[in-house]
TORVORO-58929 format. One record per residue (C-alpha): x, z, y; residue number from 1. Coordinates in steps of 0.5 Angstrom, whole numbers. Layout:
N
{c1 = X&c3 = Z&c2 = Y&resi = NUM}
...
//
This chain:
274
{c1 = -28&c3 = 42&c2 = -61&resi = 1}
{c1 = -28&c3 = 38&c2 = -68&resi = 2}
{c1 = -35&c3 = 36&c2 = -67&resi = 3}
{c1 = -33&c3 = 33&c2 = -60&resi = 4}
{c1 = -30&c3 = 25&c2 = -59&resi = 5}
{c1 = -26&c3 = 22&c2 = -54&resi = 6}
{c1 = -26&c3 = 15&c2 = -53&resi = 7}
{c1 = -20&c3 = 11&c2 = -50&resi = 8}
{c1 = -23&c3 = 4&c2 = -48&resi = 9}
{c1 = -18&c3 = -1&c2 = -45&resi = 10}
{c1 = -17&c3 = -9&c2 = -44&resi = 11}
{c1 = -10&c3 = -8&c2 = -46&resi = 12}
{c1 = -6&c3 = -3&c2 = -50&resi = 13}
{c1 = -10&c3 = 3&c2 = -48&resi = 14}
{c1 = -3&c3 = 7&c2 = -47&resi = 15}
{c1 = -5&c3 = 8&c2 = -40&resi = 16}
{c1 = -12&c3 = 11&c2 = -41&resi = 17}
{c1 = -9&c3 = 15&c2 = -47&resi = 18}
{c1 = -4&c3 = 18&c2 = -43&resi = 19}
{c1 = -8&c3 = 20&c2 = -37&resi = 20}
{c1 = -14&c3 = 22&c2 = -42&resi = 21}
{c1 = -9&c3 = 26&c2 = -46&resi = 22}
{c1 = -6&c3 = 29&c2 = -40&resi = 23}
{c1 = -13&c3 = 32&c2 = -37&resi = 24}
{c1 = -15&c3 = 34&c2 = -44&resi = 25}
{c1 = -8&c3 = 38&c2 = -45&resi = 26}
{c1 = -11&c3 = 43&c2 = -40&resi = 27}
{c1 = -16&c3 = 45&c2 = -45&resi = 28}
{c1 = -15&c3 = 49&c2 = -52&resi = 29}
{c1 = -20&c3 = 44&c2 = -55&resi = 30}
{c1 = -18&c3 = 39&c2 = -60&resi = 31}
{c1 = -23&c3 = 33&c2 = -60&resi = 32}
{c1 = -23&c3 = 27&c2 = -64&resi = 33}
{c1 = -19&c3 = 21&c2 = -61&resi = 34}
{c1 = -22&c3 = 14&c2 = -62&resi = 35}
{c1 = -18&c3 = 8&c2 = -59&resi = 36}
{c1 = -21&c3 = 2&c2 = -57&resi = 37}
{c1 = -16&c3 = -3&c2 = -54&resi = 38}
{c1 = -17&c3 = -10&c2 = -52&resi = 39}
{c1 = -24&c3 = -10&c2 = -50&resi = 40}
{c1 = -24&c3 = -16&c2 = -46&resi = 41}
{c1 = -31&c3 = -19&c2 = -47&resi = 42}
{c1 = -38&c3 = -17&c2 = -45&resi = 43}
{c1 = -39&c3 = -17&c2 = -53&resi = 44}
{c1 = -34&c3 = -13&c2 = -55&resi = 45}
{c1 = -36&c3 = -8&c2 = -49&resi = 46}
{c1 = -43&c3 = -8&c2 = -52&resi = 47}
{c1 = -41&c3 = -6&c2 = -59&resi = 48}
{c1 = -36&c3 = 0&c2 = -56&resi = 49}
{c1 = -42&c3 = 2&c2 = -52&resi = 50}
{c1 = -46&c3 = 2&c2 = -59&resi = 51}
{c1 = -41&c3 = 6&c2 = -62&resi = 52}
{c1 = -41&c3 = 11&c2 = -57&resi = 53}
{c1 = -48&c3 = 12&c2 = -57&resi = 54}
{c1 = -48&c3 = 13&c2 = -64&resi = 55}
{c1 = -43&c3 = 18&c2 = -64&resi = 56}
{c1 = -46&c3 = 22&c2 = -59&resi = 57}
{c1 = -53&c3 = 22&c2 = -63&resi = 58}
{c1 = -49&c3 = 24&c2 = -69&resi = 59}
{c1 = -45&c3 = 30&c2 = -66&resi = 60}
{c1 = -51&c3 = 32&c2 = -61&resi = 61}
{c1 = -46&c3 = 32&c2 = -55&resi = 62}
{c1 = -44&c3 = 26&c2 = -51&resi = 63}
{c1 = -37&c3 = 23&c2 = -52&resi = 64}
{c1 = -32&c3 = 23&c2 = -47&resi = 65}
{c1 = -30&c3 = 16&c2 = -45&resi = 66}
{c1 = -23&c3 = 14&c2 = -41&resi = 67}
{c1 = -23&c3 = 7&c2 = -39&resi = 68}
{c1 = -18&c3 = 2&c2 = -36&resi = 69}
{c1 = -22&c3 = -4&c2 = -35&resi = 70}
{c1 = -20&c3 = -9&c2 = -30&resi = 71}
{c1 = -26&c3 = -14&c2 = -31&resi = 72}
{c1 = -32&c3 = -12&c2 = -27&resi = 73}
{c1 = -37&c3 = -15&c2 = -32&resi = 74}
{c1 = -34&c3 = -12&c2 = -38&resi = 75}
{c1 = -33&c3 = -5&c2 = -34&resi = 76}
{c1 = -40&c3 = -5&c2 = -32&resi = 77}
{c1 = -43&c3 = -5&c2 = -39&resi = 78}
{c1 = -39&c3 = 1&c2 = -40&resi = 79}
{c1 = -41&c3 = 5&c2 = -34&resi = 80}
{c1 = -48&c3 = 3&c2 = -34&resi = 81}
{c1 = -54&c3 = 8&c2 = -36&resi = 82}
{c1 = -54&c3 = 5&c2 = -43&resi = 83}
{c1 = -48&c3 = 8&c2 = -44&resi = 84}
{c1 = -49&c3 = 15&c2 = -46&resi = 85}
{c1 = -42&c3 = 18&c2 = -46&resi = 86}
{c1 = -39&c3 = 21&c2 = -40&resi = 87}
{c1 = -35&c3 = 16&c2 = -37&resi = 88}
{c1 = -28&c3 = 17&c2 = -33&resi = 89}
{c1 = -27&c3 = 10&c2 = -30&resi = 90}
{c1 = -19&c3 = 10&c2 = -27&resi = 91}
{c1 = -21&c3 = 4&c2 = -23&resi = 92}
{c1 = -26&c3 = 7&c2 = -20&resi = 93}
{c1 = -23&c3 = 13&c2 = -19&resi = 94}
{c1 = -16&c3 = 10&c2 = -16&resi = 95}
{c1 = -16&c3 = 3&c2 = -15&resi = 96}
{c1 = -22&c3 = 2&c2 = -11&resi = 97}
{c1 = -20&c3 = 7&c2 = -6&resi = 98}
{c1 = -13&c3 = 4&c2 = -6&resi = 99}
{c1 = -16&c3 = -3&c2 = -4&resi = 100}
{c1 = -20&c3 = 1&c2 = 1&resi = 101}
{c1 = -14&c3 = 4&c2 = 4&resi = 102}
{c1 = -9&c3 = -2&c2 = 4&resi = 103}
{c1 = -15&c3 = -7&c2 = 6&resi = 104}
{c1 = -13&c3 = -11&c2 = 0&resi = 105}
{c1 = -16&c3 = -13&c2 = -7&resi = 106}
{c1 = -12&c3 = -11&c2 = -13&resi = 107}
{c1 = -10&c3 = -17&c2 = -18&resi = 108}
{c1 = -14&c3 = -13&c2 = -23&resi = 109}
{c1 = -9&c3 = -15&c2 = -28&resi = 110}
{c1 = -10&c3 = -14&c2 = -35&resi = 111}
{c1 = -4&c3 = -9&c2 = -38&resi = 112}
{c1 = 2&c3 = -7&c2 = -35&resi = 113}
{c1 = 5&c3 = -14&c2 = -36&resi = 114}
{c1 = 0&c3 = -20&c2 = -34&resi = 115}
{c1 = 5&c3 = -25&c2 = -38&resi = 116}
{c1 = 11&c3 = -21&c2 = -42&resi = 117}
{c1 = 15&c3 = -28&c2 = -42&resi = 118}
{c1 = 15&c3 = -29&c2 = -35&resi = 119}
{c1 = 16&c3 = -22&c2 = -33&resi = 120}
{c1 = 23&c3 = -20&c2 = -31&resi = 121}
{c1 = 21&c3 = -12&c2 = -31&resi = 122}
{c1 = 19&c3 = -13&c2 = -39&resi = 123}
{c1 = 25&c3 = -17&c2 = -40&resi = 124}
{c1 = 30&c3 = -12&c2 = -37&resi = 125}
{c1 = 26&c3 = -7&c2 = -41&resi = 126}
{c1 = 27&c3 = -11&c2 = -48&resi = 127}
{c1 = 35&c3 = -11&c2 = -46&resi = 128}
{c1 = 35&c3 = -4&c2 = -45&resi = 129}
{c1 = 32&c3 = -3&c2 = -52&resi = 130}
{c1 = 37&c3 = -7&c2 = -55&resi = 131}
{c1 = 43&c3 = -4&c2 = -51&resi = 132}
{c1 = 41&c3 = 3&c2 = -53&resi = 133}
{c1 = 40&c3 = 1&c2 = -61&resi = 134}
{c1 = 47&c3 = -3&c2 = -61&resi = 135}
{c1 = 50&c3 = 4&c2 = -58&resi = 136}
{c1 = 46&c3 = 9&c2 = -62&resi = 137}
{c1 = 50&c3 = 14&c2 = -65&resi = 138}
{c1 = 57&c3 = 12&c2 = -63&resi = 139}
{c1 = 56&c3 = 5&c2 = -66&resi = 140}
{c1 = 60&c3 = 1&c2 = -61&resi = 141}
{c1 = 64&c3 = 3&c2 = -55&resi = 142}
{c1 = 64&c3 = -4&c2 = -52&resi = 143}
{c1 = 61&c3 = -5&c2 = -46&resi = 144}
{c1 = 60&c3 = 2&c2 = -44&resi = 145}
{c1 = 61&c3 = 1&c2 = -37&resi = 146}
{c1 = 54&c3 = -3&c2 = -37&resi = 147}
{c1 = 50&c3 = 4&c2 = -39&resi = 148}
{c1 = 46&c3 = 8&c2 = -34&resi = 149}
{c1 = 47&c3 = 14&c2 = -38&resi = 150}
{c1 = 51&c3 = 16&c2 = -44&resi = 151}
{c1 = 48&c3 = 22&c2 = -48&resi = 152}
{c1 = 53&c3 = 27&c2 = -52&resi = 153}
{c1 = 52&c3 = 32&c2 = -56&resi = 154}
{c1 = 52&c3 = 35&c2 = -63&resi = 155}
{c1 = 49&c3 = 31&c2 = -69&resi = 156}
{c1 = 41&c3 = 32&c2 = -69&resi = 157}
{c1 = 41&c3 = 35&c2 = -62&resi = 158}
{c1 = 36&c3 = 29&c2 = -60&resi = 159}
{c1 = 40&c3 = 24&c2 = -57&resi = 160}
{c1 = 37&c3 = 18&c2 = -61&resi = 161}
{c1 = 30&c3 = 19&c2 = -59&resi = 162}
{c1 = 31&c3 = 21&c2 = -52&resi = 163}
{c1 = 36&c3 = 14&c2 = -51&resi = 164}
{c1 = 30&c3 = 10&c2 = -54&resi = 165}
{c1 = 25&c3 = 13&c2 = -50&resi = 166}
{c1 = 29&c3 = 12&c2 = -43&resi = 167}
{c1 = 30&c3 = 5&c2 = -45&resi = 168}
{c1 = 22&c3 = 4&c2 = -47&resi = 169}
{c1 = 19&c3 = 7&c2 = -42&resi = 170}
{c1 = 24&c3 = 6&c2 = -36&resi = 171}
{c1 = 29&c3 = 0&c2 = -38&resi = 172}
{c1 = 35&c3 = 5&c2 = -38&resi = 173}
{c1 = 41&c3 = 3&c2 = -42&resi = 174}
{c1 = 42&c3 = 9&c2 = -45&resi = 175}
{c1 = 48&c3 = 10&c2 = -50&resi = 176}
{c1 = 49&c3 = 16&c2 = -54&resi = 177}
{c1 = 55&c3 = 19&c2 = -58&resi = 178}
{c1 = 55&c3 = 25&c2 = -63&resi = 179}
{c1 = 61&c3 = 30&c2 = -62&resi = 180}
{c1 = 64&c3 = 31&c2 = -68&resi = 181}
{c1 = 69&c3 = 36&c2 = -71&resi = 182}
{c1 = 75&c3 = 32&c2 = -70&resi = 183}
{c1 = 73&c3 = 32&c2 = -63&resi = 184}
{c1 = 73&c3 = 39&c2 = -62&resi = 185}
{c1 = 80&c3 = 39&c2 = -66&resi = 186}
{c1 = 83&c3 = 35&c2 = -61&resi = 187}
{c1 = 80&c3 = 39&c2 = -56&resi = 188}
{c1 = 78&c3 = 34&c2 = -51&resi = 189}
{c1 = 72&c3 = 28&c2 = -50&resi = 190}
{c1 = 73&c3 = 22&c2 = -54&resi = 191}
{c1 = 78&c3 = 17&c2 = -51&resi = 192}
{c1 = 72&c3 = 12&c2 = -50&resi = 193}
{c1 = 68&c3 = 16&c2 = -46&resi = 194}
{c1 = 73&c3 = 19&c2 = -41&resi = 195}
{c1 = 73&c3 = 13&c2 = -37&resi = 196}
{c1 = 65&c3 = 14&c2 = -36&resi = 197}
{c1 = 65&c3 = 21&c2 = -36&resi = 198}
{c1 = 61&c3 = 21&c2 = -29&resi = 199}
{c1 = 55&c3 = 17&c2 = -33&resi = 200}
{c1 = 55&c3 = 23&c2 = -39&resi = 201}
{c1 = 49&c3 = 28&c2 = -40&resi = 202}
{c1 = 50&c3 = 33&c2 = -45&resi = 203}
{c1 = 44&c3 = 35&c2 = -50&resi = 204}
{c1 = 45&c3 = 42&c2 = -54&resi = 205}
{c1 = 41&c3 = 46&c2 = -58&resi = 206}
{c1 = 39&c3 = 53&c2 = -61&resi = 207}
{c1 = 44&c3 = 53&c2 = -68&resi = 208}
{c1 = 38&c3 = 56&c2 = -72&resi = 209}
{c1 = 34&c3 = 50&c2 = -70&resi = 210}
{c1 = 39&c3 = 45&c2 = -71&resi = 211}
{c1 = 41&c3 = 48&c2 = -78&resi = 212}
{c1 = 33&c3 = 48&c2 = -80&resi = 213}
{c1 = 33&c3 = 40&c2 = -78&resi = 214}
{c1 = 40&c3 = 39&c2 = -81&resi = 215}
{c1 = 37&c3 = 42&c2 = -88&resi = 216}
{c1 = 31&c3 = 37&c2 = -88&resi = 217}
{c1 = 36&c3 = 32&c2 = -88&resi = 218}
{c1 = 42&c3 = 35&c2 = -92&resi = 219}
{c1 = 39&c3 = 41&c2 = -95&resi = 220}
{c1 = 45&c3 = 46&c2 = -97&resi = 221}
{c1 = 51&c3 = 42&c2 = -94&resi = 222}
{c1 = 56&c3 = 45&c2 = -90&resi = 223}
{c1 = 53&c3 = 40&c2 = -85&resi = 224}
{c1 = 47&c3 = 44&c2 = -84&resi = 225}
{c1 = 50&c3 = 51&c2 = -85&resi = 226}
{c1 = 48&c3 = 56&c2 = -80&resi = 227}
{c1 = 56&c3 = 58&c2 = -79&resi = 228}
{c1 = 58&c3 = 51&c2 = -78&resi = 229}
{c1 = 52&c3 = 49&c2 = -73&resi = 230}
{c1 = 54&c3 = 55&c2 = -69&resi = 231}
{c1 = 61&c3 = 53&c2 = -69&resi = 232}
{c1 = 59&c3 = 46&c2 = -67&resi = 233}
{c1 = 54&c3 = 48&c2 = -61&resi = 234}
{c1 = 59&c3 = 53&c2 = -58&resi = 235}
{c1 = 65&c3 = 48&c2 = -59&resi = 236}
{c1 = 60&c3 = 42&c2 = -56&resi = 237}
{c1 = 58&c3 = 47&c2 = -50&resi = 238}
{c1 = 65&c3 = 49&c2 = -48&resi = 239}
{c1 = 68&c3 = 42&c2 = -48&resi = 240}
{c1 = 62&c3 = 39&c2 = -44&resi = 241}
{c1 = 63&c3 = 45&c2 = -39&resi = 242}
{c1 = 71&c3 = 44&c2 = -39&resi = 243}
{c1 = 69&c3 = 36&c2 = -37&resi = 244}
{c1 = 64&c3 = 38&c2 = -32&resi = 245}
{c1 = 58&c3 = 35&c2 = -36&resi = 246}
{c1 = 51&c3 = 37&c2 = -34&resi = 247}
{c1 = 47&c3 = 39&c2 = -40&resi = 248}
{c1 = 41&c3 = 42&c2 = -42&resi = 249}
{c1 = 38&c3 = 45&c2 = -49&resi = 250}
{c1 = 33&c3 = 40&c2 = -53&resi = 251}
{c1 = 30&c3 = 46&c2 = -57&resi = 252}
{c1 = 24&c3 = 48&c2 = -53&resi = 253}
{c1 = 23&c3 = 41&c2 = -49&resi = 254}
{c1 = 19&c3 = 35&c2 = -50&resi = 255}
{c1 = 23&c3 = 28&c2 = -50&resi = 256}
{c1 = 19&c3 = 27&c2 = -44&resi = 257}
{c1 = 22&c3 = 33&c2 = -40&resi = 258}
{c1 = 29&c3 = 32&c2 = -43&resi = 259}
{c1 = 28&c3 = 24&c2 = -40&resi = 260}
{c1 = 25&c3 = 27&c2 = -33&resi = 261}
{c1 = 31&c3 = 32&c2 = -32&resi = 262}
{c1 = 36&c3 = 26&c2 = -34&resi = 263}
{c1 = 33&c3 = 21&c2 = -29&resi = 264}
{c1 = 33&c3 = 27&c2 = -24&resi = 265}
{c1 = 40&c3 = 28&c2 = -25&resi = 266}
{c1 = 43&c3 = 21&c2 = -26&resi = 267}
{c1 = 39&c3 = 18&c2 = -20&resi = 268}
{c1 = 39&c3 = 11&c2 = -23&resi = 269}
{c1 = 39&c3 = 5&c2 = -18&resi = 270}
{c1 = 34&c3 = 1&c2 = -22&resi = 271}
{c1 = 28&c3 = 4&c2 = -25&resi = 272}
{c1 = 22&c3 = 1&c2 = -29&resi = 273}
{c1 = 15&c3 = 4&c2 = -29&resi = 274}
//
């Protein structure tokens, strides 16, 4: 459906609307055009977006799909009025209002995930987790590993860094990551800095062919990227994790979200930010 447009309209960043909308649209093989309209927090801005939606529908001959997360009733009413010619999917109408009725209380109609980031402890905890993950990326530092919620281990380019940052950014998890290197395999045991924290370790592995492909994009023709070396490293890493009773999974065909969810399920951290 290249001639069909989906709008994501929000009074905040629009991440919630887009995440929800993309989850729904993933059930269809269609690939519509995406239009993001964040920070629509006044009636004037809302009216402008409605004009854009209507013009798009007229040009394409099909009404646009519109996912909205708008807390202000006056702003929301403009998008949900008959004047808007799009098919509007209102998350507040679908979820918040029924919950207000169920709980017997009004929601706070807060704009965005954090109403005031400077005063939000959850937000500050998440920033602290991001800083921790950056400081402990790729084995840069072994200091303060006792503060880590999880330590990802695996060969270089197996997906440790993006998974660590996703855990920090999305859930406030302090995730360190440590690359297993040939010297570790020669010693035939976990690095000494990881040994006291083995219960926090979670392993990532990867198909050697895929690993070789990824490494060749970074260092083409090198021993580092050679398929024989990749096979050796992956096998040695898996054997080491097996001997150390460290759970692991393959990142070859899994998304960062799937990997992170599996880790959270297994490590069951005491604190988790949503």
